[in-house]
N, C-alpha and C positions, 0 to 999 in steps of 0.2 A: 582600524587595525588592518594591516595587510598580511595575508597568509601566503607564504611561498612554499609550494609543494615541489619537492625534488624528484618525486616518482609518481607514476600513474598507478602504481600497485594498489593504492588505497581505494581506487574506484573500480577495481576489477571485481567480478563476481566471486564471492567466497562461498563454497558449498559448506553448509552447516546443518546439523540435525535440528529438526523441530524440537523445542523443549517439551516437557510434560504438558499435557493439555488441560483437562478439567481440574480446577482447583489450584493451578499453578500460580504462585505469587512471586514476583521478582523481589530480590532482597532490597531492603532499605539501606541507604547510604548514610553513614554517621555524619552529622553536621549538615545534612542536606537542608538547604533553605529555599531553593528554587522549586516551585511546583512543576512536576513533570508535565509536559504537554502531550506526549505520546504515550498514553495509557489506554487500554482497550477493554475496560469492563463493558459487557454488553448492555446497551440501553434498550434492547429489543426483547420480545418474547421468544425464547428459543424454540426451535422445532422439537417435537417430542423425541428425545433421545437420538437425534440424527447423528450418525457417525461423522467424526471429523476426518478429513482426508489424511491418509498416511503418506509419508514422504516416499519418493521413489526408492527402489532397492539400492540404487547407487550411493545413497547417503546414509543408509541405516547403520553401517558399521563405523561411521566417522566418530572419533573420540569427542568428548565434550569440549566446548569452546573454553579456552583459558581466559583469565581476567584481562590479560594483555590484548588478546585478539578482540575480546568484546569491547574494550576501550577504543581500539582503532575503528571498530564498526560504529560505535557511538560518534566518534569524531567525523567519520565519513558522512553520516546522516545529519549531523549538526551543520556541516558545510552545505550539503545539498538543500537543507531546509532553512539555512541562514538563521539558526537559533543557537543559544549557548549549549555546549555539550552536556551540561548538568541536567538539561531538560529532556534529553533523549535517553530514557531509562527503561522502556518497556522491552524486556528480553524477547517476548513472543513476537512483537512487531519487528524487531531487528532480525531475529532468526527467519521470520517469514520473508522479509525483504531480501536478505542475503540469499535465500534459496531461489527466489524468483528474479532478482535484479539482473538485467542484461539478457534474460531469456528472449530469444528471437520471436518475432511475430509470425503466427501461422493461422490463417483463417480456419475457424472451427477447432483449433488446437486447445488442449486442456492440460498439457504437461510441459516439462522443461525442454522438450525438443521443439516446442513452439506453442504459443498461446495467443488467442485474440483478445481484444479489449474487454468484451463482456465476459469472456471466460476468466480473465484475470480478476475482474471485479467479483465474479461468483466465488472464486477461490478465496479472495480477501475476506468476504463476508462469511463464508462457510467456516474458515479457520479462526479468524479473530473474533467474530461475533456469534458463531454457531447459528447462523441464520441463512436460510435457503432462498436465494433470489431466483427470479426468472433467468433464463439463459441468454437472451439476446438484449442488446442495448435498447432497442425499441420497446421491448416488453418491460425492461427495467424502468424505462422512462414512464410508461403507462401505469406501472404499479406503485410508484412512489408519490409522495405528496410534494407539490411544488414548494420551493423555498427561494426567497430572494438571494441574489448573489451576495449582497452585503450582509446577509444573515447566515452565511455558510458556517457550518460547524464540522469538526473532525468526524469523518465517516460518511458525510453526505456525498451524493453522487453529482458529478458535473457532466453535462451532455453537450455534444457538438454536431453541427452539420458540416461534415468534412467533404461531402460530395455535392454535386450540383442539385440533386434531388433534395427537396426540403423535407427530409425525414432524418431521424436520429441515426447517425452512422458511427458515432464514437462515444465512449464513456470512460470516466476515470473516477477515482476516489479522492475527495478533498482531504488534505492532511492538516496544514496549518500555514499561516504566513503567505497566503495566496498560492501555495504549492499543492499539486495533486499528483498522484501516482497512477500510471496507466500503462497499457501495452501499446506502444506506438508502432504503426505499420512500418516505419523506417528504421527505428532504433530499438525496438523491443521494449521490455519493461523498464521504465525509467520514471524519474520525477521531473515535472515541468512546472512552469509558472503560468497562471491564467492571464497575466499581462503580456505574454509573448504575442507578437503580432498575429501569428497563425491562429492561436487559440482565442485571442480577443475577437478576431473577425468571425470565427466559426462558432463561438459560444451560443448554445441554443437554450440553455436553462439549467436548473439544478433541482435536485429533489432529495427527500429524506425518507427514511423508513423508521425514524424515531417516533416513539409513541407520543 
């Protein structure tokens, strides 16, 4: 099936509010027969009452997302992940991605003015898993349990040697279908494929924090 997109609007960053956090449950869809692949119940032991990050002031007064807007966002990530739209149903994941997607890269950054790769992974885990990671890619690599690339599961970390020095210099979060999300130094927060030449050549390993 060939999809023809007449506008780039679909892939622009849409500022949306984070949904309710602890206890939030996305609605179930009538007649749903496909198991959603992007759902984020935490498989980790949560840190003791660690506060989840609040959205920046700029989005606190944005009205709730309508069903039509949410569907367009589902469609966007279905294309990016090459999966059926029915599988992309985690509202918290989509809200998180829409908030960060396209954010420019900034070394040491931790907000929407600019964020680096390990900072983005920290934000991902802190919000979606309520889990506090080390701050740098090298420390994240040292703290997680190694996992084979063929055994990658949603939420595992993927690491890269992107510089000449043989140390971990880049990290992302594996999603599904060989795709991972990361803060690229050239394009900011985006979804890429592990089979792309650059990432295939620089892949250094993967790790998990799953119990």
